N, C-alpha and C positions, 0 to 999 in steps of 0.2 A: 806181487799179484800181476798176472799177465792180462792186459786189457786187449780185447779184440781190436785189431786195426792199429795198434800201437807197437812200436819197436822196443821201447824201453819199459821194463816192469815198473809198477807203481808200488812204492812202499806203503803198506796199510796196517792199521791196527783194528782188530775186530772186537766189537762188544758181544756179549752173549745175546743172541737173537735167534728167533725161530729159523729153521732151515727151509729152503725151498724143496718140497718133495716132488713137485711136478710143475711143468709149465704148459700152458695151453696155447691155443691159437691167438695170435696177436701179441704174444710175449716174446721179447727179444732178449736173449742172454748176452750181456755185455762183458761179463768176466766170470771165470771159473777158478776154483782153488781145489786141487786134488780131484778134478773132473766133476765137481759139484758147483752148480750156479751160486754165485755170491752177490751178483749185481745184475738186476733185470730191469727192463723197461716195458711198460704197457701204456700206450697213449702218453699222457703227461704225468704219470705216477711213477 
């Protein structure tokens, strides 16, 4: 998994979880897998 701003990829295991279908204002995408957001941040959530 490539994290924005990091040189080395992060090895990760994913559980079945809902996909992010859209991101709105104030949401920062921190990581993508196959061009889909898999890690996001909004305020402190």
